[in-house]
C-alpha positions as CSV (number, residue, x, y, z in Angstrom):
1,K,10.4,-21.2,-13.3
2,W,10.9,-18.1,-11.1
3,G,8.5,-19.2,-8.4
4,P,5.1,-17.9,-7.4
5,T,4.0,-14.3,-8.1
6,K,4.2,-12.4,-4.8
7,F,3.7,-8.8,-5.9
8,L,1.6,-6.8,-8.4
9,L,3.1,-3.4,-8.9
10,A,0.9,-0.4,-9.7
11,P,3.5,2.1,-11.2
12,N,1.3,5.1,-10.2
13,R,-2.2,6.0,-9.1
14,Y,-3.6,6.0,-12.7
15,H,-2.1,2.8,-14.1
16,N,-4.5,0.4,-12.6
17,A,-6.2,-1.4,-15.5
18,G,-5.8,-5.1,-15.2
19,I,-5.0,-5.1,-11.5
20,A,-8.3,-6.7,-10.5
21,E,-7.8,-9.5,-13.1
22,W,-4.2,-10.1,-11.9
23,M,-5.4,-10.2,-8.3
24,H,-7.9,-12.9,-9.3
25,A,-5.2,-14.9,-11.2
26,Y,-2.6,-14.5,-8.4
27,R,-4.7,-14.6,-5.2
28,D,-1.7,-14.7,-2.9
29,A,0.1,-11.7,-4.5
30,R,0.1,-8.4,-2.8
31,V,-0.6,-5.1,-4.6
32,V,2.2,-2.6,-4.0
33,A,2.5,1.0,-5.0
34,H,3.9,4.4,-4.0
35,P,2.1,5.7,-0.9
36,K,0.7,8.6,-2.9
37,A,-1.2,6.1,-5.1
38,H,-2.8,4.0,-2.3
39,A,-6.1,5.8,-1.8
40,R,-7.0,6.2,-5.4
41,L,-6.1,2.6,-6.2
42,V,-8.3,1.2,-3.4
43,K,-11.1,3.4,-4.7
44,Q,-10.7,2.5,-8.4
45,V,-9.8,-1.2,-8.4
46,R,-12.7,-3.6,-7.8
47,G,-11.9,-5.9,-4.9
48,L,-8.9,-4.1,-3.7
49,S,-9.1,-3.2,0.0
50,R,-5.4,-2.6,0.7
51,V,-2.3,-1.5,-1.1
52,D,1.1,-2.2,0.5
53,D,4.1,0.1,0.4
54,L,7.1,-0.7,-1.8
55,T,9.5,-1.5,1.0
56,E,8.8,-5.2,1.2
57,L,9.0,-5.6,-2.6
58,A,12.3,-3.7,-2.5
59,G,13.6,-6.2,0.0
60,K,12.7,-9.1,-2.2
61,L,14.2,-7.9,-5.4
62,P,17.2,-9.7,-6.7
63,E,20.7,-8.3,-6.4
64,G,21.2,-5.4,-8.8
65,A,17.4,-4.5,-9.0
66,R,16.0,-1.5,-7.3
67,I,12.9,0.7,-7.2
68,L,13.1,4.4,-8.0
69,E,10.6,6.9,-6.8
70,P,11.0,10.3,-8.6
71,P,10.6,12.6,-5.6
72,Q,8.9,15.4,-7.6
73,A,6.1,13.1,-9.0
74,R,2.8,14.0,-7.2
75,Q,0.9,10.9,-8.5
76,G,3.3,8.4,-7.0
77,E,5.4,7.4,-10.0
78,V,7.5,4.2,-9.6
79,W,10.4,3.2,-11.9
80,M,12.6,0.1,-11.9
81,A,16.3,-0.2,-12.5
82,V,18.3,-3.4,-13.0
83,E,22.1,-3.7,-13.2
84,R,23.4,-7.2,-13.9
85,G,26.7,-7.8,-15.8
86,D,26.7,-5.5,-18.8
87,L,23.0,-4.8,-18.5
88,R,21.9,-1.5,-17.0
89,A,18.2,-1.2,-17.6
90,L,15.8,1.6,-16.6
91,A,12.0,1.1,-16.9
92,V,9.8,4.2,-16.4
93,C,6.1,4.8,-16.2
94,D,4.7,8.1,-17.4
95,A,7.5,10.6,-17.1
96,I,9.3,9.8,-20.4
97,T,7.9,8.6,-23.6
98,N,9.5,7.4,-26.8
99,L,6.6,7.3,-29.2
100,E,7.2,6.3,-32.8
101,E,4.1,8.0,-34.1
102,V,1.7,10.5,-32.6
103,S,-2.0,11.1,-33.4
104,F,-3.1,14.6,-34.1
105,G,-4.8,14.8,-30.7
106,F,-1.7,13.9,-28.9
107,W,0.3,16.2,-31.1
108,L,-1.9,19.1,-30.0
109,L,-1.1,18.1,-26.4
110,G,2.6,18.5,-27.1
111,F,3.6,14.9,-27.8
112,R,6.1,14.2,-30.6
113,A,7.5,11.1,-32.2
114,K,10.8,11.0,-30.2
115,L,12.3,10.4,-26.8
116,M,10.8,13.2,-24.7
117,H,9.4,14.2,-21.3
118,N,5.7,13.4,-21.3
119,P,4.2,16.9,-21.5
120,L,1.1,15.9,-19.5
121,F,3.2,14.4,-16.8
122,Y,5.2,17.6,-16.6
123,R,2.1,19.9,-16.6
124,L,0.0,17.8,-14.1
125,F,2.2,15.8,-11.9
126,V,5.7,17.3,-11.5
127,S,6.0,19.6,-8.5
128,D,9.4,21.0,-9.6
129,R,10.6,20.6,-13.1
130,T,14.1,21.7,-12.5
131,A,14.5,19.4,-9.5
132,H,13.0,16.5,-11.5
133,K,15.5,17.0,-14.3
134,A,18.4,17.2,-11.9
135,W,17.2,14.0,-10.2
136,L,17.0,12.3,-13.6
137,A,20.4,13.6,-14.6
138,A,22.0,12.3,-11.4
139,E,20.4,8.8,-11.9
140,V,21.6,8.6,-15.4
141,R,25.2,9.7,-14.4
142,A,25.3,7.2,-11.6
143,H,24.0,4.2,-13.5
144,S,24.5,4.9,-17.2
145,P,21.6,2.8,-18.6
146,N,22.0,0.9,-21.8
147,L,18.4,-0.3,-22.0
148,F,15.5,2.1,-21.6
149,I,12.0,0.7,-21.3
150,P,9.2,3.3,-21.4
151,A,5.6,2.4,-20.5
152,H,4.7,4.5,-23.6
153,G,6.8,4.0,-26.7
154,A,9.6,2.0,-28.1
155,V,12.5,0.4,-26.1
156,L,15.9,1.9,-26.6
157,R,19.1,-0.2,-26.5
158,G,22.8,0.5,-26.8
159,V,25.6,2.7,-25.7
160,S,23.7,5.9,-26.7
161,V,20.8,5.4,-24.2
162,A,22.6,7.2,-21.4
163,S,23.6,10.1,-23.5
164,S,20.1,10.4,-24.9
165,L,18.6,10.4,-21.4
166,S,21.3,12.9,-20.2
167,A,20.4,15.3,-23.1
168,L,16.7,15.0,-22.1
169,A,17.6,15.8,-18.5
170,G,19.3,18.9,-19.8
């Protein structure tokens, strides 16, 4: 219905499970990722010899869709945002979680059952926490999302999404 699959997005250097299988299923699709993720993806993904930058994907996105690259993310984090009509969606990878339950091991690592910054992401991959929170706050102010799609946890919908993300940005 939407045409052939042209791109496979690796949202950071660690989220690579399944890429080899998708490459096999969609042989003409190009794997794209943040430049900081390229070397590790080529090393980790069987059969992957090249990873392309995000620029061509960005140029092929429909009107209202855009790629976000949190500048303080050392592992090459990629988010997506879509604005169409009343919909203002934000999809993130590792930076923010919205877990509904947390195992004891994850609790020990600092995770809680709520909307929160991923404590491992902040410890391991953010070069400047203050700058990252300021960047997030500016994005939320500018685009006021009403749909939040985390890679880890439950989706949030409604008018309170922007205020919840703003509170998180501090």
